[in-house]
Steps between C-alpha positions, in 0.01 A plus 500: 500500500236444768180336375188370664480127577259430214707688241816329622328159481387575145855596407638173642233312307602671174872431557443131577265464201776632272733223616231234477397485865155505654422714803198475727463775757405382849231736631580707808342396825365771732708384798857366481417261787247326275787411265731407789235265639456347152876440492488340845239263359722373218828489696462134600494410127808700403831329435821697453809351337817568696757643423333656194239691698709574811510880443121511472457281808734731693291801395178323602654432842564874544150612396329656802242744621509785750243623748359829365347730762535849345126521432411402855380160379754221543537279194774294338638627169731294275834671454583583138875463462747304288386177666130545426521442124516119524199496734311739271565273201376193687200697624412573137520127427259427786260772386511368143416152630213641707372684194505187282774640276720189539351173373448236768711256297808714564750345741466790747121479503483123546801465727827330414669212671834637623665166423427557130705822487859426393729713712775486756247588767138601525395762751144502630388854564349623824346849514622739771276799450 
């Protein structure tokens, strides 16, 4: 069943509440590039554990945009495909941080020393888009 974004968000909230979870909806931004630029701003603070996050890292590496010219005005548009979901999720994290929805005491908000993360390897992320 197709529902509007708000109704779908409310349904997710109800489902998570039934199982004891708490959901906060990150407000939409008018331009996807605003969220992408927010994500670019937090990338230097992100640490990914490898091999646990390797599939997500691979998807981030394949996230890209295309030059759209059909309207006569050239502009870059992010491609929505199977690889864009990881980038969309991280973009929501960045937008939540920008909106003050994540406390500054959280490890993502304050930064985390990569040496403190127990793992076989730590991968520092670099944005491509």
